[in-house]
C-alpha positions in Angstrom: -48.9 68.0 -11.9 -49.0 65.9 -15.1 -50.6 62.5 -14.8 -48.7 59.5 -16.2 -50.5 57.4 -18.8 -51.5 53.9 -17.7 -49.2 51.3 -19.1 -50.1 47.6 -19.1 -47.2 45.3 -18.2 -49.0 42.0 -18.1 -52.4 40.7 -19.2 -53.7 37.1 -18.8 -57.0 35.4 -19.3 -57.9 33.4 -16.2 -60.9 31.6 -14.6 -62.2 33.1 -11.4 -62.3 30.6 -8.5 -64.4 32.2 -5.7 -65.2 35.4 -3.9 -65.5 39.0 -4.9 -69.1 38.6 -5.9 -68.1 37.2 -9.3 -69.6 34.0 -10.7 -67.5 30.9 -9.9 -65.4 29.7 -12.9 -66.2 33.0 -14.8 -63.7 33.9 -17.5 -61.8 37.0 -16.5 -58.7 39.0 -17.4 -56.1 40.0 -14.9 -54.0 43.1 -15.9 -51.0 44.5 -14.2 -50.5 48.2 -14.9 -48.0 50.8 -13.7 -50.6 51.8 -11.0 -52.7 48.8 -10.1 -53.8 45.2 -10.5 -57.1 45.0 -12.3 -59.6 42.1 -12.5 -61.6 42.7 -15.7 -64.5 40.9 -17.4 -63.9 39.4 -20.9 -64.7 42.7 -22.5 -61.8 44.2 -20.6 -64.1 46.3 -18.4 -62.5 46.6 -14.9 -64.5 44.8 -12.1 -62.0 45.4 -9.3 -58.8 47.5 -9.0 -56.2 47.2 -6.3 -53.5 49.9 -6.1 -50.1 48.3 -6.2 -48.9 49.9 -2.9 -51.8 48.1 -1.1 -50.7 44.6 -2.2 -48.6 42.9 0.4 -48.5 39.3 -0.9 -49.4 37.4 -4.0 -49.7 33.6 -4.6 -50.4 31.8 -7.8 -52.0 28.4 -7.1 -53.2 25.5 -9.3 -56.6 23.8 -9.3 -54.9 20.8 -7.6 -53.7 23.0 -4.7 -57.2 24.5 -4.4 -58.8 21.1 -4.2 -56.2 19.9 -1.6 -56.9 23.0 0.5 -60.7 22.4 0.3 -60.1 18.7 1.4 -58.0 19.9 4.3 -60.6 22.3 5.5 -63.3 19.7 5.4 -61.1 17.1 7.1 -60.3 19.5 10.0 -64.0 20.2 10.4 -64.8 16.5 10.6 -62.0 15.9 13.1 -63.0 18.9 15.2 -66.6 17.7 15.3 -65.6 14.2 16.3 -63.2 15.4 19.1 -65.3 18.3 20.4 -68.9 17.6 19.3 -71.0 19.8 17.2 -71.4 23.5 18.0 -74.8 24.6 19.2 
């Protein structure tokens, strides 16, 4: 069986926000190929690869949306602590 050559459909420089064991605000490159979604370092070396068939949902969010989400999480924690007391 002949293997198909990888083809890059989309490539974009981005800043990493959090998680995956990558430094926060690190410059990265996201690449969409015919096989997978790759998160690469700035030298285009793949750090993580996700096979396309394993992706069920994708969302692109702005810095403002991330900040609003963080505020919401903190607010819920404060309200929960006031209503139910601290957890032991």
